[in-house]
C-alpha positions in Angstrom: 87.3 144.7 47.3 87.0 142.9 50.6 89.9 141.4 52.7 88.9 138.2 54.3 90.8 137.0 57.4 90.6 133.4 58.5 90.5 133.5 62.3 90.9 130.4 64.5 90.7 130.7 68.2 91.2 134.4 67.9 94.4 134.3 65.8 94.6 135.4 62.2 96.1 132.6 60.1 96.1 134.1 56.6 94.0 136.4 54.5 93.3 137.2 50.9 91.5 140.0 49.0 88.5 139.4 46.7 85.1 140.8 46.0 83.2 138.9 48.7 79.4 139.3 49.2 78.6 140.9 52.5 75.5 141.0 54.7 74.5 143.6 57.2 74.0 142.2 60.7 72.4 143.9 63.7 74.1 143.3 67.0 71.8 141.9 69.6 71.9 140.5 73.1 71.4 136.8 73.2 72.6 133.5 74.7 76.2 132.5 74.1 77.3 128.9 74.0 80.9 128.3 74.9 82.1 124.9 73.8 84.4 122.4 75.6 85.8 119.8 73.2 87.1 116.4 74.5 88.6 113.5 72.5 88.8 109.8 73.2 87.8 106.4 71.8 84.5 104.5 71.8 83.4 101.2 73.2 80.0 99.4 73.7 78.3 99.7 77.1 77.7 96.0 77.2 80.2 93.7 75.6 81.6 90.2 76.3 84.9 88.8 75.0 84.9 85.1 74.5 88.5 84.1 75.3 90.5 81.0 74.3 90.9 78.8 77.3 94.1 76.9 76.2 96.3 76.3 73.2 93.7 75.4 70.5 93.5 74.9 66.8 90.4 76.6 65.4 88.9 74.2 62.8 85.7 76.1 61.9 84.0 79.4 62.5 80.3 79.5 62.4 79.8 83.3 62.4 81.2 86.4 60.8 81.6 90.0 62.0 78.2 91.7 61.9 76.2 88.5 62.5 73.5 88.7 65.1 73.6 85.7 67.5 71.5 84.4 70.4 72.8 83.1 73.7 74.1 79.5 73.2 74.7 79.9 69.5 77.9 78.1 68.3 80.8 80.4 67.5 83.7 78.2 66.7 84.8 74.5 66.6 88.2 73.4 67.9 90.2 70.6 66.3 90.0 67.7 68.8 91.9 65.0 66.9 95.3 65.8 68.6 93.4 66.0 71.9 92.0 62.5 71.4 95.5 61.2 70.6 96.8 62.8 73.8 93.9 61.4 75.8 94.6 57.9 74.4 98.3 58.2 75.4 97.4 59.2 78.9 95.1 56.2 79.2 97.8 53.8 78.0 100.3 55.4 80.4 97.8 55.1 83.3 97.4 51.4 82.6 101.2 51.0 82.4 101.7 52.8 85.7 99.0 50.9 87.5 100.7 47.6 86.6 104.2 48.8 87.7 102.7 50.3 91.0 101.2 46.9 91.8 104.5 45.2 91.1 106.4 47.8 93.2 104.1 47.1 96.1 104.8 43.4 95.9 108.6 44.1 95.7 108.4 46.5 98.6 106.6 43.9 100.7 109.1 41.3 99.8 112.1 43.5 100.6 110.4 44.6 103.9 110.1 41.0 105.0 113.7 40.3 104.0 114.8 43.4 106.0 112.9 42.2 109.0 114.5 38.8 108.8 118.0 40.3 108.3 117.5 42.4 111.4 116.6 39.4 113.5 119.7 37.5 112.2 121.9 40.5 112.9 120.7 40.6 116.5 122.0 37.1 116.9 125.2 37.9 115.1 124.4 35.4 112.4 124.8 38.1 109.6 127.0 41.2 109.5 125.7 44.8 110.0 126.7 45.5 106.4 124.2 42.8 105.1 121.5 44.3 107.3 122.2 47.9 106.0 122.1 46.5 102.5 118.6 45.3 102.8 117.6 48.5 104.6 118.7 50.5 101.5 116.8 48.1 99.2 113.6 48.6 101.3 114.1 52.4 101.0 114.6 52.2 97.2 111.5 50.0 96.8 109.4 52.6 98.7 110.8 55.5 96.7 110.1 53.7 93.5 106.5 53.2 94.5 106.1 56.8 95.6 107.6 58.1 92.3 105.2 55.9 90.2 102.2 57.0 92.3 103.2 60.6 91.8 103.4 60.2 88.0 100.0 58.4 88.0 98.4 61.3 89.8 99.8 63.8 87.3 98.7 61.6 84.3 95.2 61.4 85.7 95.1 65.2 86.1 96.3 65.7 82.5 93.7 63.1 81.3 90.9 64.9 83.1 92.0 68.3 81.6 92.1 66.7 78.1 88.7 65.2 78.5 87.4 68.6 79.6 89.0 70.2 76.5 87.4 67.6 74.2 84.0 68.1 75.9 84.3 71.9 75.5 85.7 71.8 71.9 83.0 74.2 70.7 82.7 77.8 71.8 79.2 79.4 72.2 77.9 82.9 72.5 77.3 83.9 76.2 74.5 86.3 75.3 72.3 87.8 72.6 74.1 90.4 70.6 76.2 91.2 67.5 79.6 89.7 66.6 81.9 92.7 66.3 85.3 91.0 66.5 86.8 87.6 65.5 90.2 86.1 66.0 90.5 85.5 62.3 88.5 86.2 59.2 86.5 83.1 58.3 87.4 83.6 54.6 91.1 83.4 55.6 90.7 80.3 57.7 92.6 77.7 55.6 92.5 74.3 57.3 93.2 75.3 60.9 94.4 78.3 62.9 96.4 78.0 66.1 95.4 80.4 68.9 97.0 81.1 72.3 95.4 81.0 75.7 93.5 84.2 76.6 93.3 85.4 73.0 89.9 86.9 72.1 88.2 84.4 70.0 85.1 86.6 69.5 83.6 89.7 70.9 79.8 90.0 71.3 78.3 93.4 71.8 74.7 93.9 73.0 72.4 96.7 72.3 73.0 100.1 70.7 74.4 102.0 73.6 78.0 103.1 73.4 80.3 105.3 75.4 83.3 107.6 74.8 86.2 107.5 77.2 87.7 110.9 77.0 90.1 113.1 79.1 90.1 116.7 80.0 91.9 119.2 82.2 90.5 120.4 85.5 90.0 123.9 84.1 87.5 122.4 81.7 85.9 119.8 84.0 84.8 122.2 86.7 82.1 123.4 84.2 80.8 119.9 83.5 78.4 117.6 85.3 76.8 114.2 84.8 73.7 114.2 82.6 74.8 117.3 80.6 74.0 117.1 76.9 76.8 116.5 74.5 77.4 116.1 70.8 79.5 113.1 69.6 81.4 113.0 66.3 82.9 109.6 65.4 85.8 109.0 63.0 84.6 108.2 59.5 81.0 109.4 60.1 79.7 112.7 58.8 76.7 112.8 61.1 77.0 113.7 64.7 75.1 111.8 67.5 73.5 113.2 70.6 74.8 112.0 73.9 75.2 112.9 77.6 77.9 113.0 80.1 78.2 110.1 82.5 80.9 109.7 85.1 83.7 112.3 85.7 86.6 111.0 87.8 90.2 112.2 88.4 92.8 110.3 86.4 96.2 109.3 87.7 97.9 112.4 86.2 97.6 115.7 88.0 94.9 118.0 86.8 93.5 115.4 84.3 90.0 113.9 84.6 88.5 111.0 82.8 85.0 111.7 81.3 82.5 109.1 80.1 80.1 110.2 77.5 77.1 107.9 76.7 75.4 107.8 73.3 73.4 105.5 71.1 74.4 104.4 67.7 72.0 104.6 64.7 72.0 101.5 62.6 75.6 100.8 61.6 77.8 98.8 63.9 80.6 100.8 65.5 84.0 99.2 66.0 85.6 99.4 69.4 88.5 101.9 69.5 87.2 104.4 66.9 88.4 107.9 67.6 85.6 110.3 68.8 85.3 114.0 69.5 82.8 115.2 72.1 81.6 118.8 72.2 79.7 120.1 75.3 78.0 123.5 74.9 77.9 125.8 78.0 75.2 128.5 77.5 75.7 131.7 79.4 73.4 132.4 82.2 72.8 136.0 81.0 72.5 137.3 77.5 75.6 138.8 76.0 76.7 140.6 72.8 78.4 138.3 70.3 79.2 138.3 66.6 80.1 135.5 64.1 83.8 135.0 63.3 83.2 136.1 59.7 82.3 139.6 60.9 85.7 139.9 62.6 89.2 140.6 61.3 92.4 140.5 63.2 95.6 142.5 62.9 98.5 142.0 65.3 96.4 140.6 68.0 93.8 143.3 67.8 90.3 142.6 66.6 88.1 144.9 64.4 84.6 144.9 63.0 83.1 147.1 60.3 80.3 149.2 61.8 77.6 151.0 59.7 77.9 154.8 59.8 75.1 157.0 58.3 77.7 159.4 56.8 80.6 157.2 55.9 79.1 153.8 55.0 81.1 151.3 57.1 84.0 152.3 59.4 86.4 150.0 61.2 86.2 149.8 65.0 88.3 147.9 67.4 86.5 145.5 69.8 87.6 143.4 72.7 86.7 139.7 72.7 85.7 137.5 75.6 84.6 133.9 75.4 84.9 132.1 72.1 83.2 129.2 70.5 83.6 127.4 67.2 81.2 129.9 65.5 81.0 133.1 67.5 83.0 135.4 69.8 81.7 137.4 72.8 82.1 141.2 72.5 83.2 142.7 75.8 83.6 146.3 74.6 83.6 148.2 71.3 80.0 147.5 70.2 76.5 148.4 71.4 73.3 146.5 71.1 71.4 147.6 68.0 74.4 148.7 65.9 74.8 147.2 62.5 78.0 145.5 61.4 79.2 144.0 58.1 79.5 140.2 57.9 81.2 138.5 55.0 79.3 135.5 53.5 81.8 132.6 53.5 
């Protein structure tokens, strides 16, 4: 009957007794790889977000998520009918304003001449000062009316130019070769038209197979890391890990926290931006050390034991002191010697 202890990070979580097969294991000096684990989210190295420039109604999408596109390929078509109505209104308003501005200039000239005449008559005391001031106010009103109309005409022409530009740019195109990884709406759900706001991401185009993980770690971990160091990347929803390497390591805004960039390359399947990822970096020891697998250890009240082969008594329990720990092994600082045989439970 063997008692199996589940040990995680050096702590015994629970145990049970059963007839477990065991394996003798000779303790030897060897490299020990301590692991640093970081977590974060992924994003492509090269990506471009095609954003909506103004309030628009999407009439048609030419692509779907996962489609490969070339630079200049059409992505979406915007409804321009209401833009054409607005452009026609601005044109008619422009024509209306031009006519009234011309008439206001005639009126202004007429009133200016009358004002001049009234000033001459007032100087000869042929009309009262009140009559002179009356025509002065009329001249001012005529000028203000013309200025107001010209200001509105300027605005109308600006709106008209913007509308013409929107009509001319009704279609959105891919800025580069790549793969569509995000769309503002599923083409199958596009019923009739779809209103989008300015700066909304209409489509996202990712290029190439290179991705990165943006992770964070404490300074006590980061001091052991450097750019170019090999790393292993596990991505949410994927069983297979991917090889990668550390990129930039910079201090974050918080105290004692660093932001770490890990570069890796996807294999085949498109990866969605924002997927959770775990990064493990192994730190091999410079000198060989004694270490044993976790399934050769058992823990009791914070103390750790192994079963050591004895020529007279079979296996006897012996307390050991642990050093560094990884996901699979623990360094033995004291309690064991190289060449001794211990008992390891087959999990």
